[in-house]
N, C-alpha and C positions, 0 to 999 in steps of 0.2 A: 686567122682563125674566123673572123666575121665574113670574109670574102667565101670561104668554103661553106659556112653555114648559109650564105644566101644563094650561093650557086648550086651547092650539091648538099642539102641538109642531111642526108643519109650519111655522109662522111663527116658530120661535124664533131663527133666524138672523138675521131682520130686525129683531127686538128686541134681539138682542145688538149689532147693527149700530148702532142708535138709542142704546142705552145707553153703548156706547163713545165715541159722538159726543159725547152729553151731558157724559160725565165729562171727557173731553178738552178741550172748549171751556170748561167752567166751571173746570176746574183752571187751565188757561192763563189763563183771563180774570182769575182772582183772583190768581195768583202774578204774571202779568205786570204787572196793575194795580197791585200793590203798588210796582213800580219808581217810577212817575209819581205815584202816589197818586189815580189816576182812578176814575170808576165806583164800584162797591160797595167795592173795595180802599180807595178814598179815604174812604168812610164808615166803615169800620172803624178807619181811622187816626184819624178825629176822634172815635171813641168810645173810644179808647186801646188799640187792638190792635196789637201790635209787628209789624214786617215779617217776623219769623222765624216768627212764628205763621201768617201767611198762606202763606208758603213751605211750612210744615210739613203745611198741608192741600193747597195747590195741586198741589204736586210729585207726592205720591203718587196724588192723585186722576187726574191726568194720565197717570201711569205705568199705572194700572188700566184707563183708557180705551184706551191703546194694547195693553195685554195683552188687552184683549177684542176687539180688532180682529186681533191677531196671527193669522196664518193663516186668517182668516175668508174672504178672497176665493176661495180654492179652493173651499172648502164652500159659500159663499154662491152662487157661479155655478153650481155643480153640483146644489145640492138644492133652490134656490127660483127660481122665476121670478116676476118683478114682474108678478103678475096685478092686474087692475082692482080687485078685492077688497081687496088689500093696499095699493094706492095710496089708495083711498077711506077705508079704516080709518086708515090713517096721516094723510091730510089731516084727517078728523074729530076725530082724537086731538090733533092740533097746534090746530086750532080750539078744542076744548074746554078745554086747557090755556091757551091764549091768552084765552079768555073767563073762565076762573077766575082768571087774574091780574088782570085788569081789574077784576073783582068784588070780589076781595080787596084791592086796592090801596086805601092810605089816602087 
């Protein structure tokens, strides 16, 4: 988000939306998964992490994601139109991250 803000301030709100989404999704995934011990939260249990540790990370990260989203809709809709370039850049970014994840997977 900071890199986009520095390089292309016009698209900072899009980056803020995406960063908020990632923080919220991952925080809820980790904190919520600790209830049933599924997914990565289940792996953390198997490696000895306590439930409170997963909640200690997941809850504040989720709150930070909501904080980034707070009041964003008014500015987002006023300042940024979803142009073709933004959509293409986001699609390429997601594809690159997915490819990186596949390449680095054990």
